[in-house]
Each structure stands twice: as structure tokens, then as C-alpha cells.
N, CA and C of each residue as an Amber inpcrd file, in Angstrom:
protein
   702
   0.8560000  -1.5460000   0.1250000  -0.0530000   0.0640000  -0.0660000
   0.5970000   1.3080000   0.1610000   0.5340000   2.2270000  -0.7080000
   0.9130000   3.5090000  -0.8880000   1.1160000   3.9950000   0.2830000
   2.1080000   4.3220000   0.9620000   2.0930000   5.5680000   2.2490000
   1.8060000   6.9240000   1.8540000   0.9510000   7.3700000   2.4960000
   0.1280000   8.6180000   2.4190000   1.7510000   9.8970000   3.3080000
   1.7580000  11.0150000   2.3160000   2.9550000  11.9010000   2.3930000
   1.6400000  12.6480000   3.7510000   2.6970000  13.0050000   5.2550000
   2.1950000  14.1440000   6.2600000   2.5870000  14.3790000   5.8360000
   1.6480000  16.0260000   6.2440000   2.2250000  17.4140000   6.4930000
   2.9680000  17.6760000   7.8060000   2.7770000  16.8990000   9.1560000
   3.2510000  16.1750000  10.0970000   3.3710000  15.4500000  11.0010000
   4.4690000  14.7060000  11.0160000   4.8100000  13.5120000  11.8830000
   5.7600000  13.4280000  12.4170000   5.7130000  12.4010000  13.2450000
   7.0080000  11.9880000  14.7910000   7.3780000  11.0230000  14.8790000
   8.5810000  11.0370000  13.5050000   9.3770000   9.4440000  13.5650000
  10.4020000   9.2500000  13.4170000  11.5380000  10.2580000  13.8780000
  12.5660000  10.6310000  13.8990000  13.5650000   8.9680000  13.9990000
  14.6480000   8.9430000  13.1460000  14.9390000   7.5430000  13.5220000
  16.9800000   7.8840000  13.6120000  17.4240000   6.6830000  13.4610000
  18.8600000   7.2050000  13.3870000  19.3750000   8.0890000  12.3840000
  19.3060000   7.8840000  11.0190000  19.3010000   9.1380000   9.8310000
  19.0010000  10.2470000  10.1480000  18.3810000  10.3870000  11.3720000
  17.9230000  11.8050000  11.6790000  18.6430000  12.6730000  12.0150000
  19.0150000  11.6930000  13.3010000  20.7390000  12.4150000  14.1960000
  21.8520000  12.1300000  13.3830000  22.0190000  11.3450000  12.0830000
  22.9590000  11.5130000  11.5970000  23.1200000  12.8230000  10.7450000
  21.7560000  12.8930000  10.1690000  20.9990000  14.4380000   9.2520000
  22.1060000  15.8190000   9.9050000  21.4960000  15.6340000  11.6210000
  21.6740000  17.0700000  12.1060000  23.1830000  16.8390000  11.7510000
  23.7950000  15.8700000  12.6410000  25.1960000  15.7140000  12.9660000
  25.9830000  16.3600000  11.9970000  25.7310000  15.4910000  10.4190000
  26.4710000  16.1040000   9.2920000  26.1320000  18.0370000   9.3390000
  25.0080000  17.9830000   9.2180000  24.8300000  19.6870000   8.9650000
  25.0110000  20.5360000   9.9500000  25.8860000  19.9930000  11.2330000
  26.1720000  20.9670000  11.8270000  27.6930000  20.6920000  11.8400000
  28.0530000  19.8900000  11.2100000  29.6850000  19.1620000  11.0450000
  30.2870000  20.0480000  10.1690000  29.3320000  20.4040000   8.3630000
  29.4480000  20.6760000   7.5270000  29.4970000  22.6340000   7.3960000
  28.2060000  23.1610000   8.9170000  28.5000000  24.1300000   8.9450000
  29.9820000  24.6550000   8.6750000  30.5190000  24.2940000  10.3210000
  31.6760000  24.2730000  10.4290000  32.6330000  24.0870000   9.8960000
  32.7030000  22.8790000   8.7570000  33.8320000  23.1700000   7.6030000
  33.6750000  24.1130000   6.5890000  32.0950000  24.8370000   6.7750000
  32.2150000  25.8720000   5.8490000  32.7430000  26.9970000   6.2100000
  31.8940000  27.4230000   7.8000000  32.8300000  28.7270000   8.1210000
  33.9960000  28.6610000   7.8320000  34.8670000  27.5940000   8.3900000
  36.5780000  27.4740000   8.2600000  37.0910000  27.2600000   6.8460000
  35.9900000  27.2540000   6.0950000  36.7760000  26.8670000   4.6730000
  36.5950000  28.4180000   3.7560000  35.7730000  29.3200000   4.4690000
  35.5550000  30.4840000   4.2440000  36.6900000  31.6720000   5.0260000
  36.9660000  31.2520000   6.1690000  37.9070000  31.9890000   6.8480000
  39.1550000  31.7220000   7.1530000  39.4590000  29.9820000   6.8230000
  41.2850000  29.3620000   7.2920000  41.6460000  29.0270000   6.0240000
  41.1020000  27.8240000   5.9640000  41.4090000  27.3440000   4.1320000
  40.3950000  27.2670000   3.8540000  40.6210000  27.4440000   2.0100000
  39.5880000  25.8920000   1.3200000  39.5950000  24.4870000   1.4630000
  40.3800000  23.9240000   1.5830000  40.4730000  22.7020000   2.0400000
  39.4480000  22.0830000   2.8070000  39.0690000  23.0330000   4.1030000
  38.1660000  22.5870000   5.5310000  37.0150000  22.4210000   4.4760000
  36.3780000  23.0720000   3.4200000  35.1780000  23.1810000   2.5480000
  34.7140000  22.0010000   1.8800000  36.3640000  21.8790000   1.5680000
  36.7230000  20.0930000   0.3540000  36.3600000  19.4520000   1.3890000
  36.7820000  19.2680000   2.2110000  35.9750000  18.2320000   2.7330000
  35.2300000  17.4390000   3.3900000  34.5520000  19.1460000   3.7510000
  33.1160000  19.2490000   4.3960000  32.3220000  18.2730000   3.0030000
  32.4130000  18.8870000   2.1720000  32.1020000  18.6310000   1.3170000
  31.9550000  17.1550000   0.4010000  32.9330000  16.8210000   0.9060000
  33.2040000  15.6270000   0.0450000  32.5610000  14.0710000   1.3940000
  33.2350000  14.8080000   2.4490000  32.9300000  13.4480000   3.4860000
  31.5800000  13.8220000   4.2440000  30.8660000  14.7670000   4.9820000
  29.9320000  15.5090000   5.8760000  28.6800000  15.8390000   4.8200000
  29.2080000  15.9600000   3.2910000  28.1770000  16.4550000   2.5030000
  28.0440000  15.7030000   1.3820000  28.4980000  14.5990000   1.3250000
  28.5030000  13.1790000  -0.0290000  28.5010000  12.0930000   0.5850000
  29.9240000  11.2850000   1.2270000  29.9930000  10.0200000   1.3560000
  29.1770000   9.7260000   3.0840000  29.2620000  10.6510000   3.6500000
  28.1430000   9.9330000   4.8560000  26.6840000   9.5560000   4.8230000
  26.3420000  11.4710000   3.5780000  24.6520000  10.4890000   3.1530000
  24.4730000   9.4870000   2.1320000  25.1590000   9.2310000   1.6180000
  24.9030000   8.3220000   0.4310000  25.1500000   6.7250000   1.3960000
  26.6730000   6.8100000   2.4280000  26.3930000   5.6400000   3.1390000
  25.4890000   5.4110000   4.0890000  24.9990000   6.3730000   4.2850000
  23.5630000   6.2810000   5.5790000  22.0890000   6.0080000   4.7860000
  22.2450000   6.4110000   3.3210000  20.8150000   5.4210000   2.8570000
  21.2620000   4.4790000   2.0710000  22.1600000   4.2390000   1.2020000
  22.0940000   3.2630000   0.4580000  23.2260000   1.7250000   1.4180000
  23.9450000   1.9980000   1.6280000  24.1950000   1.0680000   2.4410000
  23.9210000   0.1720000   4.1750000  23.4130000   1.4920000   4.7070000
  22.8370000   0.5930000   6.2130000  21.4180000   1.0850000   6.0620000
  20.3000000   1.7710000   5.2820000  19.3390000   1.6520000   5.5060000
  19.2680000   0.9650000   4.3770000  19.7160000   0.4230000   3.1990000
  19.3700000  -0.6040000   2.0930000  18.2150000   0.4940000   1.2130000
  18.6180000   1.6830000   1.3200000  17.6300000   2.5030000   0.5390000
  17.7030000   2.3910000  -1.0870000  17.6470000   3.0400000  -2.3760000
  17.3920000   3.0080000  -3.7420000  18.6740000   4.6630000  -3.7440000
  18.7900000   4.7380000  -3.9870000  19.1930000   6.6100000  -5.0620000
  17.9620000   7.0920000  -4.9850000  16.5040000   6.8140000  -5.2950000
  15.4500000   7.7320000  -5.2300000  15.5050000   8.0600000  -3.3480000
  16.2250000   7.3890000  -2.3870000  16.4590000   7.9500000  -0.9180000
  16.9470000   8.8850000  -0.8270000  17.4970000   9.9210000  -1.9340000
  18.5540000  11.3140000  -1.6640000  18.0690000  11.8730000  -3.2750000
  17.1240000  11.3520000  -3.6880000  16.3230000  12.0160000  -4.4130000
  16.5310000  12.3530000  -6.2160000  17.6100000  10.8110000  -6.1630000
  17.5530000  10.4080000  -7.2530000  16.8630000   9.6990000  -8.3790000
  16.0060000  10.1350000  -9.0260000  14.9720000   8.7170000  -9.5410000
  14.1850000   9.6100000 -11.2050000  13.4740000   8.4640000 -11.3360000
  12.8580000   8.6120000 -12.3870000  11.6830000   9.7750000 -12.3880000
  10.8810000   9.1180000 -11.1170000   9.2850000   9.7070000 -11.0090000
   9.3850000  11.2070000 -10.9940000   8.5250000  11.2400000 -12.0680000
   8.2140000  12.8870000 -12.5900000   9.8070000  13.8500000 -12.4280000
  10.7630000  13.1550000 -13.7510000  11.5110000  13.5420000 -14.0240000
  11.3410000  14.4440000 -15.5920000  10.3160000  13.9260000 -16.0450000
   9.7830000  15.1360000 -17.1340000   9.3540000  16.5990000 -16.2730000
   8.8230000  16.1170000 -15.7650000   7.4430000  17.3760000 -15.2530000
   8.4060000  18.1840000 -14.5000000   9.1230000  17.2820000 -13.3680000
  10.3900000  18.2860000 -12.5650000  11.4370000  18.9720000 -13.7590000
  12.4280000  18.4320000 -14.8530000  12.4810000  19.3390000 -15.9690000
  12.3360000  19.9530000 -16.3310000  10.9270000  20.3670000 -16.7170000
  10.6460000  21.1720000 -17.3820000   9.4630000  22.2480000 -16.2590000
   9.7480000  22.2100000 -15.1250000   9.5640000  22.8570000 -14.0740000
  10.7620000  23.7490000 -14.0700000  12.0970000  23.1710000 -13.9260000
  13.7790000  23.9130000 -13.7700000  13.8540000  24.6530000 -14.6120000
  13.5440000  24.3980000 -15.5060000  14.0390000  25.1770000 -17.1490000
  13.1050000  26.4920000 -17.3060000  11.6200000  26.4470000 -17.3760000
  10.8350000  27.2830000 -16.9160000  11.3630000  28.7180000 -15.9150000
  11.9480000  27.8410000 -14.4870000  12.3270000  28.2710000 -13.2870000
  13.7560000  29.2440000 -14.0280000  14.9240000  28.4640000 -14.0940000
  15.6330000  28.8870000 -15.1760000  15.9960000  29.4780000 -15.7840000
  14.8490000  28.9490000 -16.8500000  14.6530000  30.4360000 -18.2320000
  14.5930000  31.6500000 -17.3570000  13.5090000  31.5950000 -16.7840000
  13.0110000  32.9770000 -16.1890000  14.1330000  33.8390000 -15.1360000
  15.0740000  33.2130000 -14.5410000  16.1650000  33.7560000 -13.8020000
  17.0230000  34.1530000 -14.3540000  17.1170000  34.1120000 -15.3680000
  18.7550000  33.6360000 -16.4300000  18.5790000  35.5200000 -16.4470000
  17.6390000  36.3550000 -16.9150000  18.0060000  37.9820000 -17.1930000
  18.2540000  38.2550000 -15.7580000  18.0270000  37.7300000 -14.8510000
  18.7150000  38.9140000 -13.3850000  19.9390000  38.3600000 -12.9600000
  20.5750000  37.2390000 -13.1570000  21.3900000  36.8690000 -13.4530000
  22.7290000  38.1790000 -14.0520000  21.7890000  37.8630000 -15.3360000
  22.9200000  38.2080000 -16.5180000  22.8920000  39.8690000 -15.7050000
  21.6230000  40.5850000 -15.8400000  22.1680000  42.1410000 -15.5130000
  22.7750000  41.7410000 -14.0420000  22.7120000  40.9560000 -13.1740000
  23.6740000  41.1930000 -11.6880000  24.9010000  41.2210000 -11.7300000
  25.3750000  40.2900000 -12.9740000  26.7490000  40.2010000 -13.3350000
  27.6470000  41.5090000 -13.9000000  26.7040000  41.9860000 -14.8240000
  27.0710000  43.1460000 -15.4960000  26.8920000  44.8630000 -14.7560000
  26.2530000  44.1690000 -13.4000000  26.1150000  45.5430000 -12.6230000
  27.6720000  45.5980000 -12.0630000  28.3060000  44.4160000 -11.3520000
  28.8840000  44.1800000 -10.2860000  29.8250000  43.8010000 -11.0560000
  30.6580000  43.7800000 -12.5560000  31.3060000  43.6650000 -13.4390000
  32.0900000  42.3560000 -13.5640000  30.7960000  40.9510000 -12.8780000
  31.6270000  39.6890000 -13.1970000  31.0740000  39.1200000 -14.3390000
  31.8480000  38.4330000 -14.6250000  31.9170000  37.6620000 -16.0850000
  30.7520000  36.5680000 -16.0820000  30.0030000  36.9960000 -16.9660000
  29.1490000  36.3890000 -16.3920000  29.1640000  34.2220000 -17.3090000
  29.6080000  34.2050000 -17.7860000  29.8120000  32.9810000 -18.2050000
  30.8730000  31.8140000 -17.5600000  32.0690000  32.4820000 -16.1610000
  32.6450000  31.7580000 -15.7100000  31.8260000  31.6150000 -14.5970000
  30.8830000  32.6670000 -13.9430000  30.4060000  32.2620000 -12.6430000
  28.7970000  31.9330000 -13.2060000  28.8500000  31.3950000 -13.8600000
  27.0880000  30.6120000 -14.2240000  27.9860000  28.9690000 -14.4450000
  29.3690000  29.0350000 -15.2690000  29.4550000  27.8290000 -14.7660000
  29.9770000  26.7140000 -13.7850000  30.4090000  28.1870000 -12.7700000
  31.3320000  27.9660000 -11.9220000  29.8420000  27.0170000 -10.7830000
  28.4260000  28.0150000 -10.9030000  27.5630000  27.2690000  -9.5680000
  26.8970000  26.1730000 -10.7200000  26.8870000  26.0450000 -11.8920000
  26.5620000  24.7570000 -12.6080000  27.1600000  23.5770000 -12.2360000
  28.1390000  23.7870000 -11.7740000  29.0420000  22.5340000 -11.4050000
  29.1230000  21.8960000  -9.6310000  28.1150000  22.6320000  -9.1620000
  28.2020000  23.1850000  -8.1670000  26.5510000  21.9820000  -7.5140000
  26.7510000  20.2410000  -7.6480000  25.3300000  19.2910000  -7.9290000
  26.1270000  19.0320000  -5.8620000  26.5840000  19.4530000  -5.6660000
  27.4480000  19.0000000  -3.5390000  25.8200000  19.6730000  -3.4410000
  25.3150000  21.5150000  -3.5240000  24.4640000  21.3600000  -2.4290000
  23.6070000  21.5150000  -2.4620000  22.5650000  21.1260000  -3.8820000
  21.8370000  20.6370000  -3.8630000  21.0860000  19.1550000  -3.6530000
  22.0370000  18.3530000  -3.2820000  22.5950000  16.8850000  -3.2970000
  22.2860000  16.8940000  -1.2020000  22.6370000  17.6260000  -0.2690000
  23.0280000  17.6470000   0.6260000  21.6200000  18.2460000   1.1570000
  21.4350000  19.4470000   0.7870000  20.7050000  20.1530000   1.5800000
  19.1040000  19.6970000   0.9260000  19.0810000  19.5200000  -0.0530000
  17.5880000  18.8960000   0.1320000  17.4930000  17.2870000  -0.3690000
  18.2250000  16.4440000  -1.5210000  17.8600000  15.1540000  -0.8490000
  18.7850000  14.5340000   0.1210000  19.4440000  15.2340000   0.8940000
  19.6530000  14.1740000   2.0290000  19.1010000  15.0630000   2.8160000
  19.0330000  15.8960000   3.6370000  18.3180000  16.8890000   4.7150000
  17.0230000  16.9130000   4.4380000  16.5440000  17.5290000   3.4760000
  15.0100000  17.8760000   3.4980000  14.6370000  16.6660000   3.2760000
  14.8970000  15.1860000   2.5340000  14.1070000  13.8190000   2.5310000
  14.3000000  13.0610000   3.6110000  15.4860000  13.3950000   4.9460000
  15.6580000  13.1630000   6.3880000  14.2010000  13.8630000   7.2270000
  14.4230000  15.0460000   6.8800000  13.5270000  15.8920000   7.9440000
  11.7120000  15.4950000   7.5640000  11.5660000  15.4000000   5.9900000
   9.8850000  15.0610000   5.8090000   9.8630000  13.4910000   6.5840000
  10.8550000  12.5360000   6.3040000   9.9320000  11.7020000   6.5500000
   9.8900000  11.6610000   8.4580000  11.1300000  11.8960000   9.4130000
  10.9200000  12.5480000  10.9810000   9.7810000  13.3960000  11.1310000
   9.4970000  14.0690000  10.2290000   8.4180000  15.0630000  10.8630000
   7.0980000  15.3400000  10.2210000   7.6390000  14.9310000   8.6250000
   6.2040000  15.7030000   7.8350000   6.8480000  17.2090000   6.6060000
   6.0990000  17.1670000   5.8150000   6.6630000  17.5640000   5.1010000
   6.9690000  18.9610000   4.9160000   5.8830000  19.9400000   6.2760000
   5.4050000  21.1940000   6.0820000   6.6630000  21.7950000   7.1700000
   7.1850000  21.0990000   8.4910000   8.5320000  21.2680000   9.0860000
   9.4830000  21.1150000   8.6420000   9.5830000  20.1060000   7.2670000
  10.7450000  19.8210000   6.5270000  10.8170000  20.7640000   5.6850000
  10.1410000  21.3110000   5.2540000  10.6050000  22.5970000   4.3710000
  11.2900000  24.0360000   5.4850000  10.4060000  23.8510000   6.5370000
  11.0080000  25.4390000   7.1490000  12.2200000  24.7450000   8.2080000
  12.6800000  23.9210000   8.4620000  14.0210000  23.1730000   9.0120000
  15.1870000  23.2240000   7.6010000  14.6420000  22.6680000   6.4120000
  15.6640000  22.9690000   5.5660000  16.1970000  24.4850000   4.9220000
  15.1270000  25.2300000   5.0710000  15.2950000  27.0700000   5.1030000
  16.4410000  27.4940000   6.4590000  16.0110000  26.7570000   7.3380000
  16.6430000  27.3450000   8.5680000  17.9340000  26.2980000   9.5040000
  17.8990000  25.1240000   7.9170000  19.7880000  24.3280000   8.3230000
  20.6210000  25.3100000   7.3110000  20.0420000  25.7770000   6.1800000
  20.5270000  26.4030000   4.9280000  21.1360000  27.7880000   5.6520000
  20.4330000  28.4210000   6.3510000  20.5320000  29.6090000   7.4350000
  22.1570000  29.5320000   8.6060000  22.1800000  28.0750000   8.8520000
  22.8260000  28.0020000   9.8890000  23.5780000  27.3780000   9.1140000
  24.6700000  26.6220000   7.8840000  25.5190000  26.2870000   7.2720000
  26.3200000  27.7490000   6.3180000  25.3900000  28.8050000   6.7060000
  26.1200000  29.8350000   5.9660000  26.6370000  30.7980000   6.7320000
  26.0980000  30.8260000   8.4080000  26.8650000  31.3770000   9.5650000
  28.0840000  31.5420000   9.6010000  28.7030000  32.4290000   9.8740000
  30.0810000  32.5490000   9.9000000  31.1390000  32.5750000   8.6740000
  30.3420000  32.6100000   7.9900000  31.3690000  32.8160000   6.3680000
  30.7920000  34.2520000   5.6460000  29.3230000  34.3000000   5.5750000
  28.6110000  35.5640000   5.3780000  27.8980000  36.3540000   6.6180000
  27.5930000  37.7730000   6.6460000  27.1350000  37.9880000   7.4210000
  25.3680000  38.1420000   7.5350000  25.0880000  37.5890000   9.0080000
  23.5470000  37.2760000   9.3510000  22.4000000  37.5100000   8.6500000
  22.3630000  38.7480000   7.8870000  20.7610000  38.8100000   7.2760000
  21.4400000  38.2730000   5.5680000  22.6200000  37.8400000   5.7830000
  22.6730000  37.4540000   4.2360000  22.4330000  35.8620000   4.4150000
  22.9520000  35.3180000   5.2200000  22.2740000  33.8990000   6.0370000
  21.0020000  33.6570000   5.9940000  20.3740000  34.9680000   6.0270000
  18.9060000  34.6370000   6.8500000  17.8550000  34.7810000   4.9590000
  18.4000000  35.5210000   4.5220000  18.1830000  35.7580000   2.7700000
  18.3870000  34.5450000   2.2880000  19.3020000  33.5480000   2.6290000
  19.4880000  32.1350000   1.7470000  18.9900000  31.5580000   2.6950000
  18.3110000  31.2600000   3.4330000  17.3470000  30.4930000   4.4160000
  16.5340000  30.8560000   3.6000000  16.0900000  32.3200000   2.9850000
  14.3250000  32.1570000   2.6860000  14.2320000  31.8650000   1.2620000
  15.7840000  31.4170000   0.2260000  15.9590000  31.0800000  -0.6950000
  15.5810000  29.9810000  -0.5440000  15.8050000  28.9470000   0.4730000
  16.3680000  27.3590000   0.6020000  14.4440000  27.3850000   0.5070000
  13.9140000  27.7990000   1.3720000  12.7730000  27.4910000   1.8210000
  11.6370000  27.1990000   0.3860000  11.9670000  28.4560000  -0.3960000
  11.7100000  28.8210000  -2.1740000  11.7160000  26.9220000  -2.5910000
  13.1020000  27.4680000  -2.2690000  13.3500000  25.7670000  -3.1480000
  13.2000000  24.3910000  -2.6000000  12.8650000  24.3290000  -1.5020000
  12.6700000  23.6110000  -0.6590000  10.8530000  23.1940000  -1.0620000
  10.2290000  24.0170000  -1.1700000   8.8090000  23.9900000  -1.3150000
   8.5970000  23.6220000  -2.9330000   9.3720000  23.4860000  -3.9340000
   9.7140000  23.2790000  -5.2390000   9.6770000  21.2470000  -5.0340000
  11.1340000  21.4860000  -4.7230000  11.4180000  19.9280000  -4.2660000
  10.2880000  19.2380000  -3.2850000   9.8080000  19.0570000  -2.6790000
   8.6280000  18.9660000  -1.7200000   7.6560000  18.2530000  -2.8480000
   7.2580000  18.8960000  -4.1580000   6.3170000  18.3990000  -4.9680000
   6.9310000  17.3070000  -5.8220000   7.9260000  16.8980000  -5.7390000
   8.4550000  16.4740000  -7.0050000   8.9530000  15.2210000  -5.8790000
  10.4280000  15.5050000  -5.4890000  11.2050000  14.5060000  -4.3860000
  12.1400000  14.3830000  -5.5560000  12.7630000  15.2950000  -6.5880000
  13.3830000  14.5330000  -7.7810000  14.2440000  16.1690000  -7.5530000
  15.8420000  15.9900000  -7.7850000  16.6310000  16.6470000  -7.3540000
  16.8410000  17.7080000  -9.0350000  16.1110000  16.8510000 -10.1130000
  16.3280000  17.1780000 -11.6480000  14.9430000  18.6050000 -11.1670000
  14.6830000  18.7700000 -10.4780000  13.6090000  19.9400000 -10.7570000
  14.6370000  21.4120000 -10.1340000  15.7350000  20.7910000  -9.4950000
  16.4470000  21.9200000  -9.2920000  17.8830000  22.1090000  -9.6370000
  18.6960000  20.8470000 -10.1490000  19.5350000  21.0030000 -10.3820000
  19.3270000  19.7350000 -11.7400000  20.0730000  20.0120000 -13.3160000
  21.3470000  20.9970000 -13.7010000  20.7060000  22.7280000 -14.0980000
  19.4590000  22.4160000 -14.3160000  18.7280000  23.9850000 -15.2370000
  18.4940000  25.1880000 -13.6270000  18.1150000  24.5350000 -13.0000000
  17.5630000  26.6150000 -11.6450000  18.3040000  26.2350000 -11.4680000
  18.8850000  25.4820000 -10.7420000  19.9690000  25.9630000  -9.0400000
  21.5190000  26.7780000  -9.7290000  21.6510000  26.2520000 -10.4950000
  23.1740000  27.1520000 -10.8600000  22.8230000  28.3790000 -11.2410000
  21.6820000  29.0060000 -11.5090000  20.8050000  30.3970000 -11.9590000
  20.1760000  30.9960000 -10.5800000  19.7670000  30.2440000  -9.8660000
  19.4880000  30.8570000  -8.7430000  20.7910000  31.0570000  -7.6360000
  21.8230000  29.8910000  -7.5800000  23.0300000  30.3440000  -6.9080000
  24.0020000  31.0270000  -7.5880000  23.6830000  31.6140000  -8.7080000
  24.4800000  32.3230000  -9.7980000  24.2680000  34.0460000  -8.8350000
  22.2960000  34.0300000  -8.6140000  22.4190000  35.3210000  -8.2680000
  22.6680000  35.4730000  -6.5770000  22.4980000  34.5840000  -5.6770000
  22.2700000  34.4950000  -4.7770000  23.6400000  34.7780000  -4.0800000
  24.9960000  34.0160000  -4.5440000  26.4200000  34.3470000  -4.8660000
  26.8380000  35.5810000  -5.1750000  26.2200000  36.0520000  -5.8830000
  26.4950000  37.6300000  -6.3360000  25.6540000  38.8420000  -5.0920000
  24.7940000  38.2710000  -4.8950000  24.2220000  39.2110000  -3.9550000
  24.6980000  39.1720000  -2.9340000  25.3380000  38.0750000  -2.5940000
  26.3590000  37.7220000  -0.8640000  27.4750000  38.6320000  -1.5570000
  28.1090000  39.1040000  -2.7840000  29.5470000  39.5840000  -3.0140000
  30.6750000  38.7000000  -3.3730000  30.3840000  37.2360000  -3.7860000
  31.1000000  36.4760000  -4.5950000  31.1880000  36.2100000  -5.5460000
  31.8820000  36.8740000  -6.1960000  32.1890000  36.3770000  -7.5030000
  33.0310000  35.3990000  -8.1650000  32.7810000  34.7000000  -8.5510000
  33.7980000  33.0060000  -9.1770000  33.4450000  33.3390000 -10.6750000
  35.4890000  33.2940000 -10.8910000  36.0180000  32.6930000 -12.0740000
  36.4440000  31.8690000 -12.7570000  36.8580000  31.6180000 -13.4730000
  37.2610000  30.4020000 -14.5850000  38.1350000  29.5600000 -13.4340000
  38.6420000  30.5590000 -12.1100000  39.7690000  29.4650000 -11.4780000
  39.0690000  28.5230000 -10.3180000  37.7080000  29.1860000 -10.2580000
  36.6410000  28.7440000  -9.2370000  35.4050000  27.3780000  -9.9690000
  35.7570000  28.4120000 -11.2880000  35.0470000  26.8680000 -11.9780000
  36.0230000  25.2610000 -12.4590000  37.3280000  25.6270000 -12.2800000
  37.9150000  24.4500000 -12.4290000  38.0730000  23.2810000 -11.0700000
  38.2880000  24.4720000 -10.2550000  38.3460000  23.8650000  -7.9990000
  36.6250000  23.2480000  -8.2400000  35.6860000  23.9800000  -8.6920000
  34.1370000  23.2760000  -8.7020000  34.1170000  22.1140000  -9.5860000
  34.3930000  21.9270000 -10.8910000  35.1110000  21.0080000 -11.8680000
  35.5500000  19.6780000 -10.6300000  36.9860000  19.8040000 -10.0060000
  37.5630000  18.8560000  -9.3850000  36.6310000  18.4070000  -8.5060000
  35.8070000  19.0620000  -8.0830000  35.4230000  18.8310000  -6.2380000
  33.8050000  17.6420000  -7.0040000  33.1820000  18.1390000  -7.9310000
  32.7030000  16.9550000  -8.6930000  32.8340000  16.0210000  -8.8160000
  34.2400000  16.3750000 -10.1570000  34.4750000  14.7150000 -10.6590000
  34.5680000  13.7230000  -8.9070000  35.0650000  14.2360000  -7.7520000
  35.7660000  13.3070000  -6.9340000  34.1340000  13.2760000  -6.2850000
  33.1090000  14.0070000  -6.3320000  31.6680000  13.7090000  -5.2660000
  31.2800000  12.7520000  -6.2850000  30.9600000  12.6320000  -7.8420000
  30.7560000  11.5920000  -9.1120000  31.8630000   9.8470000  -8.1620000
  32.6670000  10.3910000  -8.0510000  33.5190000   8.8900000  -7.8390000
  33.2120000   8.3710000  -6.7110000  32.3830000   9.0290000  -5.6770000
  31.8650000   9.0320000  -4.2230000  31.1880000   7.9860000  -4.6880000
  29.9180000   8.8830000  -5.4130000  28.4980000   8.3640000  -5.6810000
  28.7000000   6.9320000  -6.1860000  29.6330000   6.9570000  -7.5640000
  29.8150000   5.4560000  -7.7910000  30.2260000   4.0120000  -6.4360000
  31.1490000   4.3040000  -5.9320000  32.1610000   3.7880000  -5.3840000
  30.8460000   2.9720000  -4.0580000  30.3670000   4.0530000  -3.5750000
  29.2470000   3.7660000  -2.7420000  27.8930000   3.1350000  -3.0900000
  27.3880000   3.6520000  -3.7720000  26.6890000   2.6320000  -4.9770000
  27.1270000   1.4960000  -5.1190000  27.7730000   0.7650000  -5.9520000
  28.5090000  -0.3540000  -6.0090000  28.6480000  -1.2320000  -4.9190000
  29.3480000  -0.3270000  -3.9630000  29.2100000  -1.4170000  -2.3790000
  28.0530000  -1.5200000  -1.7430000  27.2970000  -0.1140000  -2.0940000
  25.5370000  -0.9210000  -1.5460000  25.1290000  -2.3240000  -2.6270000
  25.3800000  -2.3160000  -3.6510000  24.8930000  -3.4560000  -4.2750000
  25.2480000  -4.9270000  -3.9170000  26.7350000  -4.6840000  -3.7120000
  28.1370000  -6.1480000  -3.5590000  27.0160000  -6.5410000  -1.9200000
  26.4110000  -6.3030000  -1.1860000  26.2480000  -5.9000000   0.1430000
  25.4740000  -7.4600000   0.1510000  25.4600000  -8.3340000   1.0840000
  24.5330000  -9.5230000   0.9960000  23.2480000  -8.7460000   1.2970000
  21.7090000  -9.1570000   1.0610000  20.3370000  -9.2280000   1.2600000
  20.3170000  -9.2260000   2.8170000  19.8690000  -8.3180000   3.2690000
  19.3710000  -8.4530000   5.1170000  18.5880000  -9.1400000   5.4560000
């Protein structure tokens, strides 16, 4: 029988605590990455933002990739919505880039290569919060978590603004629970706008680093998914 999605619930499990721990640990890495050394950020992305979530869902809970928002369900609908939202926001990014003297192409590409953020915030955190507390608290908690993630790296007002953006993204994601509604067609544009508004201008060097991180992240995806398939049946 298909389980009905609930607006409110109380069903926290071990992965709920793991999600909270990864959020706090990643937030520290994010702050250290902007104030001390960027290696802390890359460590946070690969360990707390990718490996632990994937291992928890695929190996510990024995779920499929749908458990982190990677699924064919509602794929075409998600891509269509993402295309409309991305195209509708593209001019704002272009205008803001010109106003700030930023290179539009490099800034967009650098944000396009950031798969880790929608995966971590929505594929991992949002879906843990929804199962534990229901979809309505999950939307709010996702926004709060996104704000916490940026504390220490940007001003409080900017972090709160990011939290509001995350709530809007979470509403869209909650309708389909498919990451394709955000990435790769909409999130890069929206993230490009948000980073410029926060004063972060990304060049081709940043795009190159993002590409390396994406390749490492995909390698982790491949290895953990392969490991999960080799585990004996529970």
C-alpha cells in the first residue's frame, strides 16, 4: 500500500540524528573554509556532504538512490519546471553580473558544477526531515539549516536571505522529491544570483575547482553505490 505523505509526523530515526550531525559538522567546515583554508570546505563537501549521506541511505538503510532524490519519478515534469524557472531567472543573473562587473559565463559555469549543495540540502537533509517530521516542518527546517550552514561565512542578514531562498526551493522540491527540479537547469542560475548578491564573484579558477570537486563527488557516488549493491541481502 502506498504510504500517504503527511504534513506533520513524529518518526525520527538514526538517520535523523546523522543528518543533524552532518549539518552541524558541515557548517563548521563551511565557516573554516571561508575564514581559514578552502580545504576545510572541500573536506566538508566530500565527507559530510556526500559520503556519509550516501553511505547512510544506500548501505545502512538499504534504500535506493531515490532516497536522496535521484529518481526517474516525475523526471520530465521536474526538468520542465526547472527549465521554466531557470530561464525566467537568467536575465536577472545576467543583469546582476553586468552591474557587478562579473564574468557571466564563468560565474554561471562555476555554479552549474555545484551539485553537492542541492544534493546535501534537499536530497539528504530535506528528505530526512520530511520522513521524521512531515513535509511542512521539513520545508522550514531546510531553510533554517541552510541559514545555519552559512553562519560564520556571510553576514547574518545574508544567511537569513539564503534561508528564505532555501524555503522556496524546498517547496518546489517537496512537490516531486526529484533533484532534477533544481539541478542542473534552475539551481545554477538561482545560486549564481544568490552568490553575487552576497558579494561572491566566481571566475574560471573557481569553476575549475568546482569541476574537480564534482568529479570526486561522482567517484564517491559510484563507489558507494557499487558497494551497496555488493552487500548481502538483509
